[in-house]
N, C-alpha and C positions, 0 to 999 in steps of 0.2 A: 330587229331583234327577236330571236327565237327562243323558245323556252323548250328545254330539253328535260325529259322526265328520265330518271334513272330506274332501272329494274333493281330492287333491293333483294327480292326473294321470288323464287319461282318453285312451284309445286304442281304436280300432276293430280287432278281429281277425276275420280268417275262421276258420270251423272248421279249415280245413286248417293255418292258422298256429297255432291253439291246439294243435292235434294235435302239430304239431313242438315245441312248447315242452313240453307235458306229457310227450311221449316223452323228453326230456332229464330231467324231473324223475323220472320213473319210473325210468330208468337209474340215477339218482343213488341213488335210494331202494333199490334193488335191491343196490348195493354194500354198504349197511349192513343187516345181517341183523337187528340188534336193533331197528330202526326199522320200525314197522307203517305201512302206508298207510292213512290215514284214508278213511273210508267215502265223503266226498264228493269226494275226489280219485280213488278208484278208479271211481266213477260217471261222473266227467268224463272220464277216460280211455277208458272203455267208450262213451260217447257219441260222442266225436270220433273214435274207430276206426269206429264204427258209420256215421257221417254224413259224413265227409270224403271227397270223391269225387276232389278235384283235388290236385295237389302244392301245397305252400305257395308256391312261385315262380310257378305258373300261376294260382293264386288272386289273387296280388299284382297280376299283369300284367293279369287280367281286371277287377279293381277299378280300375286305373288307365285302362284303355281305357273302361269304363263311365263314369267320372269325367269324361271328355271330353266327354260329351252333356250338352247345356245343361240338360235337365230332370231329370238324375240326379244326385241329392245323395250326399254321401259316404256316410251311413248306409244309403241306399237301394242304393247299389252294392255295399256289404258283403253285405246281404241277398240281393241277386241273385247274388251269388258264391256265397254258402252254399246257396240253394235250387236254383241251375241251372234256371230255367223252361225248359220245352221248347215252349210253346204261347202264344198271346195271353192265353188265359184266365187261366193261372198266371201270367204277368206283369202282368196287370191286377189280380191279387189283391195283389201286391207293392205296388202303386200306390194300393190302395184306400183308404188313410188320408191319402193327399196331397189337397191343395186343388185339384188340377189332374188332369187325364188326359192319356194320349199319344194322338196320332192313330195310325192304322194303319201310316203309314210310319215313325213313330218305335218303335212298338213291334217292327216288324220289324227295323230297324237294331240295336235291343238284343237281339234274339233272334239275329240273325246273329252279333253279337260273342260271345254266350254260346256258340253253335254251335261256334265256333273251339276252345273250351276243353273242352266237354263231350264 
């Protein structure tokens, strides 16, 4: 017998948005002294605290701006907002798995958008 799990809903989040959500959970857990924080939750909080560079609002605004570009899909926009590439090589690495590549001008446009927030 196997147990199948069904995906009910799926939504992309930036690391900054996850940090905001996990901070609320951490605060809630801190109020209840008897309730321990699970290892996975503690590691997730540690991860987002280490790697979130933007505020949640700035991260959302960057994703919206990146989504306006023709060749930047939603998942890629979130990845770029998390990684904040600083040069063309870093940005090309984000697009490495795509079936297309961006021209130099397109790369520069994306990098200029990232530079506004980084």
